[in-house]
Each structure stands twice: as structure tokens, then as C-alpha cells.
DOTI-310307 format. One record per residue (C-alpha): y, x, z. Coordinates in steps of 0.5 Angstrom, whole numbers, padded with zeros to 4 digits, always signed. Last residue first. Example, Ala and Ser with C-alpha at 12.3 -4.5 7.8 and 13.67 -1.06 7.14 Angstrom:
// residues 2
-0002+0027+0014
-0009+0025+0016
***
This chain:
// residues 73
-0083-0021+0008
-0078-0016+0005
-0071-0017+0008
-0066-0015+0002
-0059-0013+0005
-0055-0014-0001
-0048-0010-0001
-0043-0014-0004
-0039-0015+0002
-0039-0009+0006
-0038-0004+0000
-0032-0009-0002
-0029-0008+0004
-0030-0001+0005
-0028+0000-0002
-0021-0004-0001
-0020+0000+0005
-0021+0007+0002
-0017+0005-0004
-0011+0002+0000
-0011+0009+0004
-0011+0013-0002
-0005+0009-0005
-0001+0009+0001
-0003+0017+0002
+0000+0018-0005
+0006+0014-0004
+0008+0018+0002
+0007+0024-0002
+0012+0022-0007
+0017+0020-0002
+0018+0015+0003
+0021+0019+0009
+0028+0018+0007
+0027+0010+0009
+0032+0005+0007
+0026+0002+0004
+0029+0001-0003
+0033+0008-0002
+0027+0012-0001
+0023+0008-0006
+0029+0010-0011
+0026+0017-0011
+0026+0019-0018
+0018+0020-0018
+0017+0013-0014
+0022+0009-0018
+0019+0011-0024
+0012+0009-0022
+0014+0002-0021
+0007+0000-0017
+0009+0002-0010
+0012-0004-0007
+0005-0008-0009
+0001-0003-0004
+0004-0005+0002
+0005+0001+0007
+0013+0002+0006
+0014-0006+0008
+0011-0005+0015
+0018-0003+0018
+0021-0009+0014
+0016-0014+0017
+0020-0015+0024
+0027-0017+0020
+0024-0022+0015
+0029-0022+0009
+0027-0014+0007
+0020-0016+0007
+0020-0022+0003
+0025-0018-0002
+0020-0013-0003
+0014-0018-0005
***
């Protein structure tokens, strides 16, 4: 996934917000994600914000999709 974002130029600035780019926890803790994205702002705090953001988005989507709205007749 990261390779795809690096190949396509205009997608490169959005790669920092894609969840699968943060699955390697050792790279996050060592700071290798900053080198991978060529962005010094990619820190542990940024990765936690990305995880939190994706958690909220996924919860909201699942809540709206799977909440039944029963109509009593």
C-alpha cells in the first residue's frame, strides 16, 4: 500500500493518514515512519491520532449501517 502511494505523486501527501501504513509498531516506535513518508511530523503521537481517527470513523459507519430501525405497526 505504501509503495502505491509513493508511486502516485498526488496521493503521497495522503499516505500518512492511511491505516495500513501504521501496522508495523516497531517502525512507529523507532521513528522509521518519518523516513518512510519523508515527513518529520510522522511521530508516535501522529500515529495514535490516526488510529483514533480510524476507530471513530469505523465505529460511526458500523453504527449507522448495523443499527436497526424497527417500526411498530
